[in-house]
N, C-alpha and C positions, 0 to 999 in steps of 0.2 A: 504493500500500500504506500509506504514511504517512497519506494523507488518510483512508482507511478507518478506520485505528486512531484517528486524531484524532476522527472523527465518532462512533465507538463510545464513546470516552472521554467526549466531551461529552454523549452521550445518557445514559451511566451516571451522570454527575455530576448531570444534570437530574433523573433518576429518584430518585437518593439525596437530592437537595435537597427534592423533592416529598414523599418519605417522611418526612424530618425535619420538614418544615412541618406535615404532617398529624399527626405524632406530637406536636409541640409544641402544636398546636391542641387535640388531645384531652387532653393533659396540662393545658393551661390551663383547658379546659372542666371537666375533672374537679376541678381545683383550686378553681374557683369554685363548682361544685356541692357539693364537700365542705364548704366554708365555709358555703354557703347552707343546707345540710341541718342544720347544728347550731344555727341560730337561726331564729325565725319570720320569715316572708316580709316583712311590713311593717317589722319592726324592722331587718332586714338592709338593705333599701332605704334606710331613714332613715339608717343608719350610713354607707352609701356616699355619699349626697348630703351628709351632714354632714362627710365627710372623716375619719371615725374609723378607717377601714381603708385599707390600702395600695392596694387596687383603685380607690380614689377618684382616684389619680394616673394611671390608665390612660386613662379616658375624659375627653374635653375638657369635657363637660357637668358631670361630677362635680368636676373641678378648678375650674371657674368657680364653681359653686355654693358649694363650701367656702370659696373665697377671698372671695366676696361676703359670706358669713356671718361670716367673720373680721372684715371691715371694718365691717359693720353692728353687730356686737356691741361692737366697740371704740368706735365713734361713739356708740352708745346709752349705753354705760357713762359716757362723758364727758358726754353730755347730761344724764343723771340726776344726776351729781355737780354740774354747774353749776346745775341746777334746784333742788337741795337747798340749795346755798350761797345762791342768790338768794332763795329762798322759805323760809328757815329760820325766820322769825318767823310764818309763816302756819299751820304744822302743828306738832303736838306733837313735841318734840325726841326723845323716846324712839322714836316711830314712825319719824321721819326716820332716826335712826341704824340701826335695824333694816332699814329699806327700802334704805338705801344699802349696808349690809353684804351684804345678799342679792344685790344686783346686782353688786357687786364680786366676791363669791365665785363667782357664775355665770360671769363672764368668766374668772376664774382656772381654774375647773374645765374650761371649754370648751377653753382653750389647753393645759391639762395633758393632756386626752384627745387632742387633735390631736397633741401631741408624742409620745404613746405609741402611735401608730397601728401601728407595727411590732410592738410587743408584743401589741397587741390582735389583729392579723392572725394572729400565731403562736398565740395562745390559741385562736382560732376554728378553726384548722387541726387542733389537737390534741384538741379536745373531742369526745367521742363523740356519736353520734346517739341520741336517745331518742324512741321512737314514742309520742306522747301527743297526741291531737287536742285534748283539753281544755286542755293547757298552751299549745299553739300558738294556739288560739282566744282564750284570755284575754289573752295578750301582744299579739296582733294587735289585739284590741279596744281595749286600753288605749292602744296607740300611735295607733290611729285616732282615739280620743277626744281625745288630746293635740293631734293635728294639727287636728282640727275646731275645738277651742276657740281656737286661734291666730287663726282667721278670724271666729268667731262672737262671742267675748268683746268685742273692740273695739266692734262694732256694738251689742251689748247695753249696755255700760257708757256709751257716749256718749249713748244714749237715756235712761239712768237718772240720770246725773250732771247735774243741772240747776243746781247752785250755781256761780255764776261765780267765787266765791272758791276753790273746789276746782279749777276749770279753770285758774286763774291759776298754779297750781303747775307745770302742764305747759307754760305759755307764758312762763316766766321772769318772772312777776309782772305781765305786761301783761294788760289787759282788752280783748280783741278784741270789736269791735262787730259785725262781719260774721258772720251766722249760719252761712252755708255754709262759710266759712273755718274757723270754730271746729269744725264737724263733721268736715271733711276732716283738719285738722291733729290734732284730738283722736283720731280713729281711727288715724291714722298713729303718733301717740305711744303709744297703748295697744298697738297692734300690735307695735311695736319693743320696747317695755318688756316685753311678755309673752314675746316670743321670748327676750329676755335672761334674764328671770326671771318665772315659774318654768318656762317650756318647756324651756330648756337643761338645768336641773337634773333636770327630769322625764325627759328622754331618757336621761340618765346613770343615774338611779334605775331606770328600766324595763330598761335594759340590764343593770344589776347584779342586779336581781331575776330577770331571765330566766336569767342564768348560774347564780345560786345555786339557783334552782328546778330547773334542768336537772341540776346536780350532785347535788342531794338526791334526785331521781328516779332517777338513775343508781345511786347507792349503795343506795337501796331496792330497785331491781331486782336488784342483786347479792345483797342479803339474801334476797329472795324466791327467787332461783335456788338459793342455798345451802340454803334450807329445803326445797326440793323433793327434794333428794337424800336417799336412805336411807343409813344408816351403811355398808352394803355398797358402795353406788355412789360414795360420797364418798372416792375414792382420792387418792393423793398428787398425781397429775398434774392432777386436777380442782381440788384445793385450790390448786395453784400457779396455775392459770388464773384462779381467782377472786381470788387475792391480787395477781396481775399487773394485773388490771383495777382493783383497788382502788388500787394504786400509781400507775397512770396518772391516775386521777381526783384522787389526792393531789397530783400535780404540777400539774394544772389549778387546783386550789384555791390552791396557792402562787402561781401566776401571777395569779389573781384578786386575791389579797391584795396583790401587788406593784403591780398597775395601779390598783386602786380604794381603796387604803388612805387616801391623802391626799384624793382627790376626795370620797369618801363621808363622810369625817370633816368636811370643810368644809361639805358640803351639810347634814349633820345639825345641825351647830352653827348654821348660818345659819337653817335652818328653826326650830330650837329658839328662837333669839332673837326671831324675828318672831312666833312663837306667844306667847311670854311678853309681848312688848311690846304686841301687840294685845289680849291678855287683860287686862293691867294697864291699858291705855288705855281699854278698855270700862268698867272699874270706876272709872276716874278721872273721865272726862267724855264719852267718845264714846258716842253713841247710834247704833246700827246701823240707820239708815234707808237710803233709796235713795242718799244722797250717799256713804255709806261701804260700799257693796256690794263694792267692790274689796278692802277689808280683810277682809271675811268670806270672800271667795274665797281670798285668800292664806292666811288662817288654816286653812281646811279643807284646802287643798292641802298646806300644810306638815305638818299633823298626819298626813295620809295617807301622805306621803312617808316620814316618820320611822318610823311604825308598821309600814308594809308592808315597808320595806327591812330593819328589824331583825327582824321576824317571819320573813321568808323566809330571811334569812341565818342566823337562829337555828335553822332546821330542819336545817342541815347537821350540827352536833354531835349532834343527836338521831338523825339517820339513821346516822351513824357508830357511835354507841352501840348502836343496834339491830342493825347489821351484826355488830358484835363479839359481841353476845349470841347471835345465830343461829349464827354460825360456831363459837363456843365450845360451844353445845349439840350441834351436829351432830358436831363432832370428839370431844366428850366421850362421846357415845353410841358412836361408832366405837371409842374407846379401851376402853370397858367391855366391849363384846361381841366385839371382834376383837383387842384387846391390841396395837394398833399404836403402840408407844412411839416408833418411829423418826420419827413425824410430829409429835411434841410441839414441836419447835423452831419449826415454822411458826406454831403458835398462840402460842408464847411471844413470838416477834418481833412478832406483831400486837398483843398486849396490852401489850407494853412500849413501843410507840410512843406519844408524847404525844398527848393529845386535841387535835384541830385546831379552832380557833375563829377565825373572821374578826374582825378588829379594825380600828378606825380610828386609824392612827398609833400603835398599841399603847396607846391611851388609853381607848377605848371598846370593850368586848367585845360582839360582836353575838350575844347570847343572848336568848331570849325573856323571861327575867327582867329583862333590861335595860330593857324597856319600862316596867315598874313603877318602876324607878329613875329613868328619864327623866321620868315623870309627877310623881314626888315632887320632883325637882329643878325642874321647870317651875313647880310651885306655890310652891316656896321662892323661886325667882327672881322670880316675880310679886309675892310679898309684899315682897321687897326693893325692887323698882321702886316699889311703892306707898308704902312708907315713905320712900324717897328723894324721891319727888315731894311727899309731905306736908311733909317737912322743908324742901324748897326753897320751897314755898308759904308756910310759916310765916315763914321768914327774909325772904321777899320782902315 
């Protein structure tokens, strides 16, 4: 009798364990699908391989890839610093300072994002899903282009850069005589340098743009949903549903601000400096031929990163303003024709909340008008660099 009871108990325990295992598996699968559904496919895979989400610690391949990238980026940053110190007399000082600052900033941004992977995972869990094939295709295409350039750019540059004095910068001032060795080491140097900058910063910028664009579309969808209601249909419970969704996306925006405030500020400042330095350098003495194609690429990449990130982030306050106008118009029509004064406090709370604007360390406000201010500052800083260089040349 005791044996039968023991066997039944053991069988029930196994059945319960199997049920819990299947439940946990489904929960884990739903958890991953929930995160995956909020970001485009290629971008999410890149985040996992880079170690920017907690799921990177689950699979051994993701753990290994993220650790290897950590080591490679650190070694590359040290290598760039050594190259600049040794070859400081071979290249213009302004360009060297900007080049070094961008690589250091890229390393800092990378480790900052790795440190915040728990916050990033929580953010992706809470963000809603927006059905937009255009949004997904654009982000996936940009991620794909960034990954392709990692492999194509070193081959292109090593074939275009034929000046041995330029190559000395990457070989600590030594003039290598062996052609195949120059090609292999040059491609490896270009490859690692591009991964550190600007590929690392491009990944963060694309992730930031993706989240901001996602939130902007979500808010616009809420505004469109509100506009579809007639005054008779837009009752109290529907207003509450709309405002609850608005509150959820408000929390997501606060989390985006917490995670990306410092990284995006550093990225914008670094890209701004390299744009100004290359622009000033071109006016001073640099002729953009095949030997300096790398600087042309850096200049265009930096301009695109700054403009697109500020432009997309600046769409959020525009979307919020549009939502408030639509909500006000619909509730105002309802008040005029149905005299629903008991719902006024909902609109009052909405319009009394402060306007949300993403910022970089509370120094740069990401509005679309900021782009004009940055362009003006870029020209001013370029003139300052030119005047400083002329004064230095005169004294020398």
